[in-house]
C-alpha positions in Angstrom: 93.2 106.6 85.3 92.0 106.6 88.8 92.2 103.5 91.8 88.3 103.5 93.5 87.5 101.1 96.8 84.6 98.8 96.9 82.8 96.8 99.1 80.7 93.9 98.6 77.8 93.7 100.1 77.0 90.2 99.8 81.0 89.0 100.2 82.2 91.0 101.9 85.3 91.6 99.9 86.9 94.6 99.8 89.1 95.9 96.2 90.3 97.7 94.8 89.8 99.2 90.9 91.3 101.2 88.1 88.4 103.0 86.9 88.2 105.9 84.1 86.1 108.8 85.1 83.7 108.6 82.7 83.3 105.1 83.1 80.0 103.5 85.0 80.1 101.8 88.0 79.9 97.9 87.7 77.7 96.0 90.7 79.0 92.7 89.5 81.6 91.7 91.7 84.5 90.2 90.0 85.2 87.5 93.4 81.6 86.2 93.7 79.8 87.1 90.2 76.8 88.2 92.6 75.7 92.0 92.3 76.5 93.9 95.5 79.3 95.9 94.8 79.5 99.8 96.3 82.1 102.1 96.0 83.6 103.0 99.4 84.6 107.1 100.0 88.4 107.6 101.1 90.8 109.2 102.3 92.7 110.9 99.5 96.7 111.2 99.6 96.6 114.3 97.9 99.1 116.9 99.8 99.8 120.7 99.6 103.5 121.2 100.4 104.9 124.3 100.8 105.2 128.0 103.0 101.9 128.1 104.7 100.2 124.6 104.2 100.3 122.0 106.8 100.6 118.3 106.6 97.1 117.8 106.5 95.7 121.2 105.9 93.2 121.0 110.0 95.7 122.1 111.8 95.9 123.3 115.3 98.6 124.9 115.1 98.7 128.7 114.7 100.9 131.0 111.8 103.9 131.9 113.2 104.5 135.2 114.0 106.8 137.4 112.3 110.0 138.8 114.2 110.3 142.6 112.5 113.8 143.0 113.3 114.6 140.1 110.7 112.2 140.7 108.3 112.4 144.1 108.4 109.2 145.3 108.9 105.9 143.8 108.1 103.8 143.4 105.4 101.1 144.9 104.3 98.2 143.7 106.9 100.0 143.3 110.1 102.4 140.0 111.3 100.2 137.3 112.1 99.6 137.2 115.7 100.0 140.5 116.2 97.3 143.1 116.3 97.5 146.4 114.6 
């Protein structure tokens, strides 16, 4: 089950609650028991790793140019960073 972050507009409490995806949000704050609980949008900890993926997915780094001597020639479409 996913972990969601909430903020209470009444008591300013910040909470993390486990909810099913199909479960509706409860507007009652468990801290002050008043209505005003709002789900927050936050950055996930999900990362893609492996060849071709950068740490944040939006890096300014360019793909390294291949070394044709080591690689035995470029694959279809030419090397990254080189014009065909």
